[in-house]
MARKOLKE-118735 format. One record per residue (C-alpha): x negated, y negated, z negated; residue number from 1; chain; residue in three letters. Coordinates in steps of 0.5 Angstrom, whole numbers. Last residue first. Layout:
<site><u>X</u><v>Y</v><w>Z</w><pos>NUM</pos><unit>A</unit><code>ALA</code></site>
...
This chain:
<site><u>66</u><v>-120</v><w>254</w><pos>89</pos><unit>A</unit><code>UNK</code></site>
<site><u>59</u><v>-122</v><w>253</w><pos>88</pos><unit>A</unit><code>UNK</code></site>
<site><u>57</u><v>-122</v><w>260</w><pos>87</pos><unit>A</unit><code>UNK</code></site>
<site><u>63</u><v>-126</v><w>262</w><pos>86</pos><unit>A</unit><code>UNK</code></site>
<site><u>62</u><v>-131</v><w>257</w><pos>85</pos><unit>A</unit><code>UNK</code></site>
<site><u>54</u><v>-131</v><w>259</w><pos>84</pos><unit>A</unit><code>UNK</code></site>
<site><u>57</u><v>-132</v><w>266</w><pos>83</pos><unit>A</unit><code>UNK</code></site>
<site><u>61</u><v>-138</v><w>264</w><pos>82</pos><unit>A</unit><code>UNK</code></site>
<site><u>55</u><v>-141</v><w>260</w><pos>81</pos><unit>A</unit><code>UNK</code></site>
<site><u>51</u><v>-141</v><w>266</w><pos>80</pos><unit>A</unit><code>UNK</code></site>
<site><u>56</u><v>-144</v><w>271</w><pos>79</pos><unit>A</unit><code>UNK</code></site>
<site><u>57</u><v>-150</v><w>266</w><pos>78</pos><unit>A</unit><code>UNK</code></site>
<site><u>50</u><v>-151</v><w>266</w><pos>77</pos><unit>A</unit><code>UNK</code></site>
<site><u>49</u><v>-151</v><w>273</w><pos>76</pos><unit>A</unit><code>UNK</code></site>
<site><u>55</u><v>-156</v><w>274</w><pos>75</pos><unit>A</unit><code>UNK</code></site>
<site><u>61</u><v>-154</v><w>276</w><pos>74</pos><unit>A</unit><code>UNK</code></site>
<site><u>65</u><v>-157</v><w>282</w><pos>73</pos><unit>A</unit><code>UNK</code></site>
<site><u>72</u><v>-153</v><w>284</w><pos>72</pos><unit>A</unit><code>UNK</code></site>
<site><u>74</u><v>-149</v><w>290</w><pos>71</pos><unit>A</unit><code>UNK</code></site>
<site><u>81</u><v>-147</v><w>290</w><pos>70</pos><unit>A</unit><code>UNK</code></site>
<site><u>85</u><v>-141</v><w>292</w><pos>69</pos><unit>A</unit><code>UNK</code></site>
<site><u>92</u><v>-140</v><w>290</w><pos>68</pos><unit>A</unit><code>UNK</code></site>
<site><u>97</u><v>-134</v><w>292</w><pos>67</pos><unit>A</unit><code>UNK</code></site>
<site><u>104</u><v>-134</v><w>289</w><pos>66</pos><unit>A</unit><code>UNK</code></site>
<site><u>107</u><v>-127</v><w>289</w><pos>65</pos><unit>A</unit><code>UNK</code></site>
<site><u>114</u><v>-125</v><w>292</w><pos>64</pos><unit>A</unit><code>UNK</code></site>
<site><u>110</u><v>-122</v><w>298</w><pos>63</pos><unit>A</unit><code>UNK</code></site>
<site><u>105</u><v>-118</v><w>294</w><pos>62</pos><unit>A</unit><code>UNK</code></site>
<site><u>111</u><v>-115</v><w>290</w><pos>61</pos><unit>A</unit><code>UNK</code></site>
<site><u>114</u><v>-112</v><w>297</w><pos>60</pos><unit>A</unit><code>UNK</code></site>
<site><u>107</u><v>-110</v><w>299</w><pos>59</pos><unit>A</unit><code>UNK</code></site>
<site><u>105</u><v>-106</v><w>293</w><pos>58</pos><unit>A</unit><code>UNK</code></site>
<site><u>99</u><v>-109</v><w>289</w><pos>57</pos><unit>A</unit><code>UNK</code></site>
<site><u>93</u><v>-104</v><w>287</w><pos>56</pos><unit>A</unit><code>UNK</code></site>
<site><u>88</u><v>-108</v><w>283</w><pos>55</pos><unit>A</unit><code>UNK</code></site>
<site><u>82</u><v>-104</v><w>281</w><pos>54</pos><unit>A</unit><code>UNK</code></site>
<site><u>77</u><v>-108</v><w>277</w><pos>53</pos><unit>A</unit><code>UNK</code></site>
<site><u>71</u><v>-106</v><w>273</w><pos>52</pos><unit>A</unit><code>UNK</code></site>
<site><u>65</u><v>-104</v><w>277</w><pos>51</pos><unit>A</unit><code>UNK</code></site>
<site><u>65</u><v>-103</v><w>284</w><pos>50</pos><unit>A</unit><code>UNK</code></site>
<site><u>70</u><v>-109</v><w>286</w><pos>49</pos><unit>A</unit><code>UNK</code></site>
<site><u>76</u><v>-105</v><w>287</w><pos>48</pos><unit>A</unit><code>UNK</code></site>
<site><u>82</u><v>-108</v><w>291</w><pos>47</pos><unit>A</unit><code>UNK</code></site>
<site><u>88</u><v>-105</v><w>294</w><pos>46</pos><unit>A</unit><code>UNK</code></site>
<site><u>93</u><v>-110</v><w>297</w><pos>45</pos><unit>A</unit><code>UNK</code></site>
<site><u>99</u><v>-106</v><w>300</w><pos>44</pos><unit>A</unit><code>UNK</code></site>
<site><u>100</u><v>-107</v><w>307</w><pos>43</pos><unit>A</unit><code>UNK</code></site>
<site><u>106</u><v>-111</v><w>311</w><pos>42</pos><unit>A</unit><code>UNK</code></site>
<site><u>101</u><v>-113</v><w>316</w><pos>41</pos><unit>A</unit><code>UNK</code></site>
<site><u>102</u><v>-121</v><w>315</w><pos>40</pos><unit>A</unit><code>UNK</code></site>
<site><u>101</u><v>-120</v><w>307</w><pos>39</pos><unit>A</unit><code>UNK</code></site>
<site><u>96</u><v>-115</v><w>307</w><pos>38</pos><unit>A</unit><code>UNK</code></site>
<site><u>92</u><v>-119</v><w>312</w><pos>37</pos><unit>A</unit><code>UNK</code></site>
<site><u>93</u><v>-126</v><w>308</w><pos>36</pos><unit>A</unit><code>UNK</code></site>
<site><u>90</u><v>-122</v><w>302</w><pos>35</pos><unit>A</unit><code>UNK</code></site>
<site><u>84</u><v>-119</v><w>306</w><pos>34</pos><unit>A</unit><code>UNK</code></site>
<site><u>83</u><v>-126</v><w>309</w><pos>33</pos><unit>A</unit><code>UNK</code></site>
<site><u>83</u><v>-129</v><w>302</w><pos>32</pos><unit>A</unit><code>UNK</code></site>
<site><u>78</u><v>-124</v><w>299</w><pos>31</pos><unit>A</unit><code>UNK</code></site>
<site><u>73</u><v>-125</v><w>305</w><pos>30</pos><unit>A</unit><code>UNK</code></site>
<site><u>73</u><v>-132</v><w>305</w><pos>29</pos><unit>A</unit><code>UNK</code></site>
<site><u>71</u><v>-132</v><w>297</w><pos>28</pos><unit>A</unit><code>UNK</code></site>
<site><u>66</u><v>-127</v><w>299</w><pos>27</pos><unit>A</unit><code>UNK</code></site>
<site><u>63</u><v>-131</v><w>304</w><pos>26</pos><unit>A</unit><code>UNK</code></site>
<site><u>63</u><v>-137</v><w>300</w><pos>25</pos><unit>A</unit><code>UNK</code></site>
<site><u>59</u><v>-134</v><w>294</w><pos>24</pos><unit>A</unit><code>UNK</code></site>
<site><u>60</u><v>-137</v><w>287</w><pos>23</pos><unit>A</unit><code>UNK</code></site>
<site><u>67</u><v>-133</v><w>286</w><pos>22</pos><unit>A</unit><code>UNK</code></site>
<site><u>72</u><v>-133</v><w>281</w><pos>21</pos><unit>A</unit><code>UNK</code></site>
<site><u>78</u><v>-128</v><w>281</w><pos>20</pos><unit>A</unit><code>UNK</code></site>
<site><u>84</u><v>-128</v><w>277</w><pos>19</pos><unit>A</unit><code>UNK</code></site>
<site><u>89</u><v>-122</v><w>279</w><pos>18</pos><unit>A</unit><code>UNK</code></site>
<site><u>96</u><v>-120</v><w>277</w><pos>17</pos><unit>A</unit><code>UNK</code></site>
<site><u>98</u><v>-126</v><w>273</w><pos>16</pos><unit>A</unit><code>UNK</code></site>
<site><u>105</u><v>-126</v><w>271</w><pos>15</pos><unit>A</unit><code>UNK</code></site>
<site><u>111</u><v>-120</v><w>272</w><pos>14</pos><unit>A</unit><code>UNK</code></site>
<site><u>117</u><v>-125</v><w>273</w><pos>13</pos><unit>A</unit><code>UNK</code></site>
<site><u>114</u><v>-130</v><w>278</w><pos>12</pos><unit>A</unit><code>UNK</code></site>
<site><u>108</u><v>-126</v><w>280</w><pos>11</pos><unit>A</unit><code>UNK</code></site>
<site><u>101</u><v>-129</v><w>280</w><pos>10</pos><unit>A</unit><code>UNK</code></site>
<site><u>95</u><v>-128</v><w>285</w><pos>9</pos><unit>A</unit><code>UNK</code></site>
<site><u>90</u><v>-133</v><w>283</w><pos>8</pos><unit>A</unit><code>UNK</code></site>
<site><u>83</u><v>-134</v><w>287</w><pos>7</pos><unit>A</unit><code>UNK</code></site>
<site><u>78</u><v>-138</v><w>284</w><pos>6</pos><unit>A</unit><code>UNK</code></site>
<site><u>72</u><v>-141</v><w>288</w><pos>5</pos><unit>A</unit><code>UNK</code></site>
<site><u>66</u><v>-144</v><w>284</w><pos>4</pos><unit>A</unit><code>UNK</code></site>
<site><u>62</u><v>-150</v><w>287</w><pos>3</pos><unit>A</unit><code>UNK</code></site>
<site><u>55</u><v>-152</v><w>285</w><pos>2</pos><unit>A</unit><code>UNK</code></site>
<site><u>52</u><v>-159</v><w>283</w><pos>1</pos><unit>A</unit><code>UNK</code></site>
């Protein structure tokens, strides 16, 4: 049994800004800490994953968002199917 961690940043009027999935606990915690630090220190959230995702959310907009981080149980086969779907997309 594996754990899949999801982070979603949703604005009430603009919709979803970020919906990221992590398998590594360290990356999940670092991403959550980065979001928390941006909110607490009044800094813009800017993130680039090095491949395909660039996110820049100004502080004013970020403070209006709902940030959800959750961990769900997935079987190894569900995880593999999810990875194949991401590769095909």
